N, C-alpha and C positions, 0 to 999 in steps of 0.2 A: 298490763300497763295499761295506763289511760290512753284511748286512741287519742289525746289532741296529743298526749306527749310524745307518743311515737311518729307523729305527724312532724312535731315539730324537731326530733333528735334528727330525723330523715332530715329535713331541710337544710339543718346544721350543718350535718354531711357532708351533704350535695355544693352546700355553699363553698366548704374547705375545699374541696375537689380545683384542681387548675387546670386550664384548658392545656389542651395540644398544641396548639396553635396548626391544625387542621384547616386549608383552605379548600375550596371546593374548586371543582373541574374548571367552571365560568369564571374564577376569579385567579385564575394561570396563564401566563403568558409560556410555550412550549419553544424551548428553543431546539432548532433541527439541526442547526450548523454554525460553528463559529469561526472568524477568520482572524489569523492575527498578522499585522503588517507590522513595516517598520514606517517611521513618519519623516518627517522633515524637520520636525522641532526634536531639538535637543534636549529641554526641560522632560518635554514629555515623547518619549520614543519611540511607543505600542500605539498603535492601531487598533483596534478591536473592533470586528462587527459581528454583530449578532441577527442571523435568520430566524427571523420568528413568523410561527405557524399561526394562520388565521382562520379559524375552525370555519367550513361550509359545507351546507348540505347538498350540492352538487359536486359528482366525482364522475364530469366527462373529462375527458380532454381538454388539458390549457385550462381545469376550473381551478389550478391552485392557486391560495392567495398567499402572498410571505407580505412580511412587514422586516427592511432592514433598518438597523441604529447603530451608526457608528460615532467613537470617540478615540481623542488622542489623550493617552493620558501616561503617568510617569511609572506605573506599572501596573502587569494586568489584571490582577486583582482590585485594585484600584477605580483600572477602568469598567470591570464587570460590574461595581456594585455602584459606579456613577449612573453607569444606562439604567439600573434600576429607578433613578429619577426621570427618565427619559417616557416611560410606562405607566399605566393604570394597573397592570397588572402584576403578581409574584410572578418573577421569572423560574422557571424551571430546568433544570439542563439535564434530566433522567431521560429524556428520550433522545437528547443529542448525540445522535451516531456520526458525525463528519465534523473533522477540524482540519481545519486549511492553515497552513504554515507560508507566508509568503515569501516568494524566492529570496529578496533582499533579506530577509531575517536568514532564510536556512544557508546564505553565503557567506555571513558571518560568524554567530552564535545561535545554535539554536536550544542549548542547555537550560536555559531560563524558562525557554517557553514550553519544553517537557516538564522541566520541574512543577511549574504551575499545574498542568495537566495532571501530572500524577499526585500531586499533594489534595488536588481539589475533591473533595468526598464524595461531591454527586457527579463526578463525570464517569461514564462507564471506561475499562481499561481496554473491553472487545470495540470499541469504538474505531472506525478508520482514521488513516491519518493521511494529509498527501501536502505536495507543495503546489503552489497557486502561482501561474505564469501570466502574466506578470506579478499580480500579488492578489490575495488573497480574497478581499471586498470587489474587485471584477470580477470575481466569479462567483459569489453570491450574488450578484445582481443580472444574473443572467436568468430570463423566464422560458424556459422550454415550454415549446407549443404542445408538446405531449405530457406535461406533466399532471397526475388528476391528485397527488397528494405532495403537500408542503415539502420540499427536500426530495422529491422521491426519488427522483432522475438520478442523482448521486449517490444513494441508498442503494441503487439496483444496479449500477455499475459497478458497486464495490460487493455486493452481495452474492450470493450464488442462488437468488431468486430471480434476477434479470440477465444481463448477456453475461457469458463468459467470456472474454476476449484474451488470446494469449499471448498478447501486447499488457496488456495493464496486470503490474505487479500491486497485490494485496496487502497492503499493511495495516496493524494494529496499532493500538496504543501501548498495550502492553507487551508486545511483538519488539516494538521501537526503544521501549525502556530497558529492555532485557540487550539488546546490540551495542545500546549510547554506552551499557556499563560494561562490557563482557570482553575479555582480552581474547584476542583471538576471533572473534565476529563482529563485524562493522554494520551500519545501518542503511538501510535504503527505502525510499518513498516513493510513490509514483508523481507525476506531472501532469498537473488540471489545467489543460489551455480552452480558451474560449473557440469555438467555431461558429463565428461568425456570433451575433446574438441570442440566439435559442439552444443552442447545445456544445458540448462540451467535449473533448480530444483527450483520450489519456493512452496516449502510447508509448511513454519515456518514462524513463525509469533513472530516476539521480540515485548513486553512489554518494555516502558520506564517510568522513570519520566520524570522530567524538566531538566533532565542534561544527562541520561545514560540508560541503557540496566539495568533491574530488574529482568526479565525472558523471557526465550525462548520457547514458547509454541509448542511440536511435532505436526506433522502434524494434528493426531488423535483429537489433542484437538484446533488445530488451524480450524478445520470444525468443530468443534461442537462451537466455539466462533464465527465461521460467521453465524451460524445459530441462535444465541441467540440473539447477537448483530445487524444484518443486514438481519434476516428472510431469507437466502439463501436457497435457494427452490432447485437448481441442485444436492442436496448431498444425502449421503445415509447414513444410519445409521446399525451397527448390532447389533445381540442380539442372547440370545439361548432361545430356547425350546424345553423338554423332552430330554435334552441332543445334541439336535440340532441345528447347525449354522443356521442363519436368518439374510438374508441381506435386507432392504427395500430401496426402494427409496421415496424420500419425494417430493411430488407435490404441497403440498403448506404446508406454517408454518407462524407462526404469534406467537409472544411474547410480551408481558409486564410485568411491574412489580412495584411493590409498596413497599413502607416503613413505617411500623409500628411497633404494638407490637404485639408477643403472647406469652402467657402466661408468661408475666412482662418483656419478653427480646426482645430488638429491634432485629427487624427480617426482611428481605426481602424477599419478596413472589412474587415467576416468574411465572407468567400462559403461557404454551408454547401450543400451538394447533396446529397441523399436522395431513394432511391426507398422507397416504404414499401407497405403489404398492409393494407386494414382488419381489424382484429379486432374489432370494434364497432361498429357502426354502426346508423341507421334503418332500418328496411323503405322498398324502393323505391329505394335509392339504387345499385341494380344498373344500374339504366335513367336514373335522372339522369345529366344532362351533371356531369364531375368540377372545369371549372377553377374554378366557384364556390367548390368545397370546398376544392382544392390554394390557390387565394387567400385562403381564411379561416384555413387550418393555416400557412398564408406567417405571416399577421401575425400568430399568435400564438404561434407560435413565436419569431419575433423580439425580440415582448414580452418572454417569458421570457429569452431568451438575454442581453437586453438589459440587463431588470434586474438579471441575476445577474453580468455584467461591472461594471453600475457598485455592485453590494455590494462586490465583492471589492474593486475600486477604493477605495471609503472607507476599506475597514479596512487601505489602506497594505501590501496583498501585490499579488505579482506571479504565480503558480502556473502561466502558461501562455507565457512568456517574453518578453513582450512588450520589456520592457530590454534582455533579449541579443538580438533580433533588429534594436531600433534599434542598441545598442552597434555592430551586424555592418554595418550599413547606414549609419553614420556613423563611418566609423573617425578619429577624433581626439581629443586627449587629455583634451578635458572634454567629450567625450560622454556621460559616465554623469551628470554632474552636470547637464549638460541634459535630459536626461530625467528626473531626479527632479523638475526643477521643471516638465516638462510632464506628468508621469504624472498628478499627481492632478487636471487639468483637460482630459483629452484626453475625445474624444467616443467613442463607439459608435454603432457601424452595422452592423445582421448584416441580409444581405443572402441568406434561405432560398430554394431555388429547390427544393421537393418535388412529386417526380412520383407520382400513385398508381399503382400496376403491377395492381394487382386489386382484390376485392373480397374475396377470400379463400371465396369460391362458387363454385358450377360453374351456370351457366343451364341 
């Protein structure tokens, strides 16, 4: 075939190929966090805030640069598209790992917000989700003085690479979606608060039903919940012995529960085994017998756990999944209705087995 004909055919084929729409990295704005609040405008009830990363060659502490864009819109999807007119580059949600929902939204109904997140095809289901107090926009405007990369402070707060706090409950979008629809397992989310203008406090947990917040756990309660539900080991426990304060660090914890009857009453029995080491203790405890100390710690921990479980029960939510276990072990058509009648009156028995491994000192 003549060379000229070959070149002409190749040019024709190349000209007929369509473009893939790819845009270079310098033509993209990477969204690192999204905040969704309720606005005061009835016609535009949603306030969407995007935190956009600005590339910087510097990686020193405090060198992080971000751009905040906010808009009020009639729907979340429309608001995000309208925000594209506020910037000169294509918005990319592929690196967004933090979604913050304003406390006002979660107190009314969070289902519409969750539905948008689950339907949007470029949102990662492994992303973390939390509640912003008093709102999401103010949280995203915080500029941490130690932050090296845009949005990295919140990533490290919820990820395993940074701090691992026993007071912080970590929730992902996929788990929240499952809990929001599953009978017998209710959602919960951590609450992010501002600490002045340069850092965050994440030590409270909100318990929700299928629509809104029902109960907020204090830092102490949030830690006990993480121990019972997630076997969180890097935590501590406070106790008293002969009028003196004790603080022990938990090095190993395993918990399990079963639903049955005790003395003719429906009862949830929870067994908690843990190994601990003293972090704070009165002098002389090194040579004392630890049996009485262990008994005292067992009694106090059982009392705290039962009080927390009753508080959760009274709020009408079930984040641990007692109802889901009941449905799985009682497979019959009316098992859910049966559980709904049992749960408000069920008794809780917590049986801790605390083993002291050491005093934290070398004799």
